[in-house]
N, C-alpha and C positions, 0 to 999 in steps of 0.2 A: 135935054134929055132928063127924065125924071130918075132920082134915086131908087134903086129898089127897098121894098118896104122889108123890113126884118119878118122873117118866118115866124109864124103866130104857132105852128105846130112843132117846134124846137123848145123843148123843156129850158126854162131858165137854169142858171146855176143854183140857185136856192131850191127848186124843185128837184133837181138832180139830187142834192144833197140831202133832202129831205128823203128821199126814195131810198138811198142806200142806207140812211140811219133806218130807215123802217125794215129794210130787208134784214140789216143786222140785228134789229131787235126781235126779229120774227123766229130768228133760230134760239135764241136765249136773251135774257136781261143783261143790259149792260149799263157801266157807270158812264156818266157824262165826260169823263176822260177818257176813258175806252173810244168812244163814238167820236169825240174830238179830234183824237189820235189818227182814226181812221179816214177822217176829212182831210186832215193835214197830209196824210200821206198821199191821198189820191189829188192833191194840189188844190181844194179849195180854201179861198181867203178867209183869213180869222173873222171878218165881218159877217160873212157869209155863215160860218159854222156857229159863230154866236146865237145869230138870229134862229137858225134853224133849231138849235138846242134849246134854246130861251122857250120856243113854241111847244116844242116836245115835252120840255118839263113843266109847262103851264097846263099842257093838258094830262099830264100824270103818266106819260111814257117813259120818261126818263127822272128816277127819282135814287139818289144815292144811299140815302137812309134804308128804302123799302128794300133796294138790293143788297145793301149790308146786312139786315137781318135776314132776308132769304138764304144768301150766302152763309150765313153763321149758321144758321138751321140746317140747312143740307149738308154742310162740312162736318158739323160736328157729328150729325145723325149717321152718316154714310161711311165718313172715313175716322170718326174720332177724333178730330185736330183739336189742339189745345189752344185756349186762348191766345197764347204768344204766337202760333202758327198761323192762326186764323187773322190776328193783328197783321202780320207781315203779308200775307195774301190779299187783304184788303188794301194795304198799303200799295201794293204793286199794281193792284186795279184802278189806283187814283183816286179812292175814297178819302175825304178830308180825315184829318186826325181826330176832331171833333166828334164826328160821326162814329169812327172806329169805338173810341171810347164809350160815347152813349150806349153802342149797340153792344159793346163785350161787358158792359156792367152789370147785365143779368147773370154773368155767370160768374159764381163765387168759387173758391178753394174747395169746398166741399162738393160742389157739383162737379169741378174738374177732377178731384180725387174719384169719384164715384165712374165717371166716364173710363177713366185710366183702369180703374178694377174691372168694369165690365171689359174692356178689351182684353186685357189680361186672363180674365176667366174664361173668355171664348176661346182664346188660342192655347190656353192648359187643357181645356178639354180634349183637344186634338193631339195633345203631346203623348209620347209613351215614356213613362217614366220606371225607371229600372229599380231594383232593391236597392243599387249602391247611391245613396241619396248623394254624396260630394260631388262627384266626376260628372254626374247626369244633371245635378242642380246648377252646376257652374254652367254648364254648356246652355241649358234651358234657359236660365237668368240673364245672361249674356244675350241671348237672341231676344227675351221679351223686354229687356231694357233697350235694346237697339231699337224693337219695332215702336216703343214709347217715344224715343228720342227722336226717332224720323217724324212722328206726328208732333212734335214741338213741346213735349212735357220736358220740366226741367229733371236732371240726372237724379237728385235727392228724391223727389216724390217718386221718380220711376221705380228706383231701387226699393224704396219702404215699399210701395205697391206690391212688386213683384216677389220680394222675399215674404210678405205676408200671405199673396195669394197661393204663392209655391206651397208654403207650409199647411194652408187650409186644402188645398188639393189633396198634398200627401195623407193628410190626416181621413179626409173625407174616404180616398180610396182604401186604407187601412180597414175602415168599417165595413 
């Protein structure tokens, strides 16, 4: 009796892993660590994962540096995240510390402060400020400092920006 030949129509584990990665990358770009984690969760051996991810990296579909640049641009533009918050998010995504440092090097303290000021100004435009400066200012200041803190800005910067912008907004409304 002859042994049955393996079916050529059944895809190999490597082809299945590649298809999974391509499906995941269709939804959004991902880091190598994210894809590796997905492959591991689905039971793909490390050697298969490494070969597939190396191939995807060689053709430019998996690039942690490019991912980090896009992530930083998007999160700073859309949510106003600070450098500290962005670094934590990238670390969670599995991006290497050297890549994180290089990508965030373009954001200096002046740019960080400018972004915090923009966020506070935008929120202040929607605030109603009464005539009683102290009680209103305390509540508004607390909310604004909390907003900046949730985006990763340190407390000193948040307080400085909020107090300066609140004073400028009160002055603008007086005129």
